[in-house]
C-alpha positions as semicolon CSV with decimal commas, in nm:
position;residue;x (nm);y (nm);z (nm)
1;X;0,488;-2,094;2,001
2;X;0,263;-1,809;1,890
3;X;-0,047;-1,937;1,709
4;X;-0,212;-1,685;1,477
5;X;-0,538;-1,731;1,287
6;X;-0,662;-1,484;1,025
7;X;-1,027;-1,492;0,923
8;X;-0,991;-1,295;0,605
9;X;-0,959;-1,287;0,230
10;X;-0,687;-1,215;-0,028
11;X;-0,563;-0,915;0,172
12;X;-0,492;-1,134;0,477
13;X;-0,338;-1,382;0,234
14;X;-0,097;-1,108;0,128
15;X;-0,030;-1,010;0,490
16;X;0,049;-1,358;0,621
17;X;0,260;-1,495;0,336
18;X;0,601;-1,412;0,489
19;X;0,500;-1,387;0,855
20;X;0,621;-1,725;0,977
21;X;0,953;-1,682;0,795
22;X;1,013;-1,343;0,959
23;X;0,942;-1,496;1,300
24;X;1,171;-1,790;1,233
25;X;1,458;-1,553;1,153
26;X;1,412;-1,412;1,505
27;X;1,401;-1,762;1,656
28;X;1,033;-1,712;1,735
29;X;0,825;-2,023;1,678
30;X;0,502;-1,928;1,504
31;X;0,207;-2,100;1,339
32;X;0,020;-1,878;1,093
33;X;-0,312;-1,992;0,948
34;X;-0,525;-1,792;0,707
35;X;-0,887;-1,860;0,614
36;X;-0,925;-1,743;0,256
37;X;-1,229;-1,647;0,052
38;X;-1,159;-1,390;-0,217
39;X;-1,320;-1,053;-0,139
40;X;-1,489;-1,184;0,175
41;X;-1,661;-0,911;0,376
42;X;-1,742;-0,899;0,746
43;X;-2,104;-0,958;0,658
44;X;-2,018;-1,281;0,476
45;X;-1,783;-1,394;0,754
46;X;-2,069;-1,366;1,000
47;X;-2,312;-1,541;0,765
48;X;-2,059;-1,823;0,733
49;X;-2,039;-1,852;1,110
50;X;-2,418;-1,873;1,135
51;X;-2,451;-2,132;0,857
52;X;-2,132;-2,325;0,935
53;X;-2,024;-2,294;0,573
54;X;-1,695;-2,476;0,508
55;X;-1,602;-2,233;0,230
56;X;-1,259;-2,116;0,349
57;X;-0,940;-2,238;0,185
58;X;-0,704;-2,318;0,471
59;X;-0,356;-2,173;0,429
60;X;-0,069;-2,255;0,664
61;X;0,247;-2,041;0,690
62;X;0,172;-1,879;0,356
63;X;0,072;-2,185;0,154
64;X;-0,253;-2,356;0,062
65;X;-0,326;-2,686;0,234
66;X;-0,581;-2,780;-0,033
67;X;-0,865;-2,823;0,212
68;X;-1,170;-2,620;0,301
69;X;-1,293;-2,549;0,653
70;X;-1,555;-2,354;0,844
71;X;-1,472;-2,083;1,097
72;X;-1,582;-2,313;1,379
73;X;-1,354;-2,594;1,259
74;X;-1,059;-2,357;1,240
75;X;-1,122;-2,209;1,585
76;X;-1,138;-2,557;1,736
77;X;-0,826;-2,681;1,558
78;X;-0,578;-2,523;1,799
79;X;-0,541;-2,300;2,103
80;X;-0,503;-1,970;1,919
81;X;-0,310;-1,688;2,079
82;X;-0,409;-1,426;1,822
83;X;-0,711;-1,405;1,592
84;X;-0,731;-1,135;1,324
85;X;-1,016;-1,028;1,100
86;X;-1,075;-0,740;0,859
87;X;-1,326;-0,577;0,629
88;X;-1,325;-0,645;0,256
89;X;-1,124;-0,373;0,082
90;X;-1,411;-0,239;-0,126
91;X;-1,623;-0,188;0,189
92;X;-1,337;-0,067;0,407
93;X;-1,428;0,301;0,384
94;X;-1,797;0,260;0,461
95;X;-1,867;0,255;0,835
96;X;-2,217;0,117;0,794
97;X;-2,078;-0,208;0,649
98;X;-1,893;-0,302;0,970
99;X;-2,182;-0,355;1,208
100;X;-2,346;-0,559;1,340
101;X;-2,119;-0,812;1,171
102;X;-1,789;-0,720;1,334
103;X;-1,948;-0,704;1,678
104;X;-2,107;-1,043;1,623
105;X;-1,775;-1,187;1,510
106;X;-1,585;-1,044;1,807
107;X;-1,841;-1,177;2,055
108;X;-1,836;-1,519;1,891
109;X;-1,456;-1,538;1,893
110;X;-1,438;-1,425;2,254
111;X;-1,683;-1,699;2,352
112;X;-1,505;-1,970;2,151
113;X;-1,147;-1,862;2,227
114;X;-1,155;-1,654;2,546
115;X;-0,776;-1,646;2,586
116;X;-0,705;-1,520;2,233
117;X;-0,609;-1,161;2,158
118;X;-0,828;-1,021;1,879
119;X;-0,694;-0,771;1,626
120;X;-0,851;-0,582;1,337
121;X;-0,628;-0,563;1,030
122;X;-0,641;-0,212;0,885
123;X;-0,619;-0,267;0,510
124;X;-0,480;-0,026;0,252
125;X;-0,594;0,204;-0,027
126;X;-0,574;0,095;-0,389
127;X;-0,303;0,218;-0,623
128;X;-0,367;0,558;-0,782
129;X;-0,442;0,405;-1,123
130;X;-0,620;0,095;-0,998
131;X;-0,879;-0,051;-1,232
132;X;-1,065;-0,228;-0,951
133;X;-1,435;-0,192;-1,029
134;X;-1,513;-0,072;-0,676
135;X;-1,251;0,205;-0,678
136;X;-1,519;0,432;-0,825
137;X;-1,689;0,430;-0,483
138;X;-1,393;0,643;-0,374
139;X;-1,394;0,856;-0,691
140;X;-1,082;0,665;-0,803
141;X;-0,887;0,866;-0,546
142;X;-0,630;0,690;-0,331
143;X;-0,622;0,966;-0,069
144;X;-1,000;0,965;-0,035
145;X;-1,002;0,588;0,004
146;X;-0,727;0,599;0,264
147;X;-0,901;0,874;0,463
148;X;-1,234;0,692;0,457
149;X;-1,095;0,352;0,553
150;X;-0,881;0,510;0,827
151;X;-1,186;0,670;0,984
152;X;-1,393;0,354;0,956
153;X;-1,129;0,122;1,097
154;X;-1,051;0,359;1,385
155;X;-1,418;0,385;1,477
156;X;-1,459;0,007;1,458
157;X;-1,148;-0,051;1,670
158;X;-1,268;0,187;1,941
159;X;-1,623;0,054;1,936
160;X;-1,514;-0,309;1,983
161;X;-1,214;-0,241;2,205
162;X;-0,972;-0,428;1,980
163;X;-0,638;-0,295;1,849
164;X;-0,555;-0,230;1,486
165;X;-0,270;-0,378;1,287
166;X;-0,173;-0,061;1,095
167;X;-0,099;-0,210;0,753
168;X;-0,273;0,070;0,565
169;X;-0,071;0,334;0,748
170;X;0,260;0,164;0,674
171;X;0,180;0,114;0,306
172;X;0,082;0,480;0,271
173;X;0,404;0,587;0,448
174;X;0,621;0,370;0,222
175;X;0,448;0,519;-0,084
176;X;0,582;0,862;0,014
177;X;0,947;0,754;-0,010
178;X;1,165;0,673;-0,310
179;X;1,184;0,433;-0,487
180;X;0,817;0,363;-0,405
181;X;0,677;0,697;-0,523
182;X;0,469;0,544;-0,798
183;X;0,309;0,869;-0,913
184;X;0,657;1,000;-0,989
185;X;0,765;0,695;-1,186
186;X;0,871;0,479;-0,894
187;X;0,786;0,123;-0,802
188;X;0,429;0,031;-0,711
189;X;0,365;-0,169;-0,395
190;X;0,073;-0,330;-0,577
191;X;0,096;-0,607;-0,835
192;X;-0,242;-0,539;-0,994
193;X;-0,360;-0,209;-0,854
194;X;-0,494;-0,345;-0,525
195;X;-0,321;-0,665;-0,412
196;X;0,029;-0,623;-0,273
197;X;0,338;-0,692;-0,484
198;X;0,490;-1,038;-0,438
199;X;0,804;-0,913;-0,265
200;X;0,800;-0,567;-0,111
201;X;0,428;-0,520;-0,058
202;X;0,371;-0,859;0,101
203;X;0,687;-0,829;0,308
204;X;0,580;-0,488;0,440
205;X;0,248;-0,627;0,560
206;X;0,410;-0,924;0,733
207;X;0,658;-0,691;0,902
208;X;0,369;-0,485;1,041
209;X;0,187;-0,793;1,168
210;X;0,505;-0,926;1,329
211;X;0,594;-0,601;1,504
212;X;0,239;-0,533;1,621
213;X;0,164;-0,882;1,751
214;X;0,502;-0,962;1,912
215;X;0,603;-0,613;2,023
216;X;0,948;-0,672;1,874
217;X;1,128;-0,423;1,652
218;X;1,191;-0,564;1,308
219;X;1,483;-0,339;1,212
220;X;1,746;-0,605;1,282
221;X;1,550;-0,903;1,152
222;X;1,760;-1,097;0,902
223;X;1,491;-1,243;0,677
224;X;1,511;-1,139;0,310
225;X;1,208;-1,258;0,110
226;X;1,232;-1,443;-0,218
227;X;0,917;-1,505;-0,414
228;X;0,842;-1,842;-0,570
229;X;0,625;-1,661;-0,825
230;X;0,920;-1,506;-1,012
231;X;1,222;-1,646;-0,819
232;X;1,320;-1,283;-0,757
233;X;1,502;-1,201;-0,432
234;X;1,439;-0,870;-0,260
235;X;1,700;-0,595;-0,245
236;X;1,834;-0,585;0,112
237;X;1,855;-0,205;0,120
238;X;1,488;-0,173;0,030
239;X;1,394;-0,432;0,291
240;X;1,584;-0,233;0,554
241;X;1,395;0,079;0,443
242;X;1,060;-0,100;0,481
243;X;1,160;-0,229;0,825
244;X;1,248;0,122;0,940
245;X;0,915;0,264;0,827
246;X;0,718;-0,025;0,977
247;X;0,888;0,015;1,315
248;X;0,834;0,391;1,307
249;X;0,460;0,368;1,234
250;X;0,403;0,094;1,492
251;X;0,585;0,288;1,764
252;X;0,374;0,599;1,693
253;X;0,048;0,420;1,769
């Protein structure tokens, strides 16, 4: 059993939705919990640790459990093998927003769960036509946002000595290939300009988490996602394409 806890927001919610199902298709037993507060930044995560705020919706294997917990409660719930955190997307490209909060979080997690591996989830840039109010901080430019968040996450990873889960890199790589070339009339990986699409976007993130955390290649994994939001089932050829790109990016790191 691999026990994974994400201390995150809606972007970790996207990333973990299909993760347990992918693992199950590989006969890997996995428990995936996500602590969700919409738009939660590293600064707020640390404030919540300090105050003990039970403000996180607890999600298990991609679904809400309709209960709210504190970070401390979640850490004490199980013997976690992997703990993942991330910066809020709107602050992701601004290095000064990471510290001292990330360092405080990492030290706290290491003290509470000394055997756990800690990862930093590298989030992604918004869609080119995103209407997110904070996109203006990046001059409404996807490439600028990606470059800034890449630099900030890399610096944070090196400073804290924790590896990245390269979600942002994989999403940007998929965007360069048809049929996901949105600027040329293709399919967007976002459902609203910043959150991932129910099928392909969310699946891509889960594939990256699975490959990074387990060290397994995902190319031959048999899981094909089907979203309960629209009852749509993913096209197997596109899923194979996403797997190939995810494996390629992970192996390059």
